[in-house]
N, C-alpha and C positions, 0 to 999 in steps of 0.2 A: 906425231902430236900426242902429248901426254893427256891423260884424262883430266878434265877440269880446265884445260887450256882452250879458249875459244878458237874455232877454225879461222884461218887467215887466208883468204883467197889470193892475197899478194904472193903467196908461195908459188902459185901457178906462173907468176912472172919471173921469179928469181931462182927457182930450183928445177933444173931440167929433168932430173930423175923423178921428182915428185909429179911434175906435169905429165910425164910419160905414163906413170902409174895411174894418174887420174884419167888420162885419155884411154888407157887400156880398160879401166873399169867402165867408163861410159860406152866403150865399144862392146863390152860384154853385155851391157843392157840394151844394145841396139838391135837385137834379134828378137822378133816377135815370139818365137818359141821359148826363148829364155825368159822373157817378160811373163809369159803365161805360166811357166814353171814357178817363177818367183811369186806370182799372184796366187797360185795354188798353195804354196808354202806359207803365204801370208795368213791363210786360213788355219794353219797348224801343221805340225810335223807329219810326214807321210813317207812310206816306202815308194820305191820306183814304180811298182805296179799301180798304186793308187794315183800317183802323179800322172802316169801315162794315160790312164783312163780319163782323168779330169781334163787333160789338155788335148786328147785325141791324137797321141803319138805312140809309136812303137816304144816298148820299154828300152830297147838298145839305144835308140836315139835320145831318149830322156837321160839314160845313164851317161851318154857322151856329154850332153849339155850340163849335167850336174857336175861332172868332173871339171869342166871349164869354170863353172860358177864357184865351185869349191876352191879351185886354184886362185881365183880372183878375190877370195875372202867374202863372198856374198852368201854362201850356204855352208853348213856343217853337216856331217854325217855321223851317226852313232850306230854301232853294230848292236842289233838286238837279235840274238840267236843267229840264224842263217841269213838274215836280211839287214840292210842298212836303212835306217830311217833318217830322212833329211829334214832340215829346218833352216829357216833364215839364220844368218850368222848372229845377228843381234837386232835390237830395236832400231838402230840407225838404218838398217836395210829396210825394215818395215816402214819407217818414216820416209825414206827415199821413195819407196813405191807410192805412198800416199801423196807425196809432193808431185810425182810424175803425173798421177791421175788428176790432181787438182790443177796442175798446169795445163794439161791437155783439155780438161773441161773448160777452163777459162779461155783458152785459145779458140776452141771450137765454137763458143758462143760469141766470139768477137770482143770479149771483155779486154780492157786494157788495165795496166797497172796504175792505180791512182797516185802512187808515190812518184813514179817516173814521169807521169803525164801532168802532174800538178792539178790544182783544183779545176773543176769543170766550170766554165763561164756560165753566167746566168742566161737563161733562155730569153730571146727577144719577146717583147710583149705581143700578143695577138693583134691582128688588124693590119691594114695596109700601111706600108711605109710611106712617109711623106718627105719629100726633099724640100729644103728651104730654098726660097728664090735667091738667085745670085744677088750680091750686093751691087748697087749702082754707084 
């Protein structure tokens, strides 16, 4: 997709290689430890040791997950002296994280999508319901 071209979800139906890449990306996001690492990087760039402390993991495990995330294009690393500082790949990854959180929040409170569900019908008036007598 070129910059400026709107995303087209129909590609998921028509392009097998594209849908495989999309599925791989979603799989990369399906691990709690990776989501925690991405959440830490959402706050700003950080070296492995800072990320490890923030997410409660060993540095070697964080490094392994970062290699995977970098391979999937979700994070980038820049060498600063003897260490590598990692950051989210771009604003789209940050937006994706915010969308995930918004979706989970919405699902957890039982909210529904007003666009998909249509308008909410008006509430019935208070009081006992009365049935009309049958016609004779």
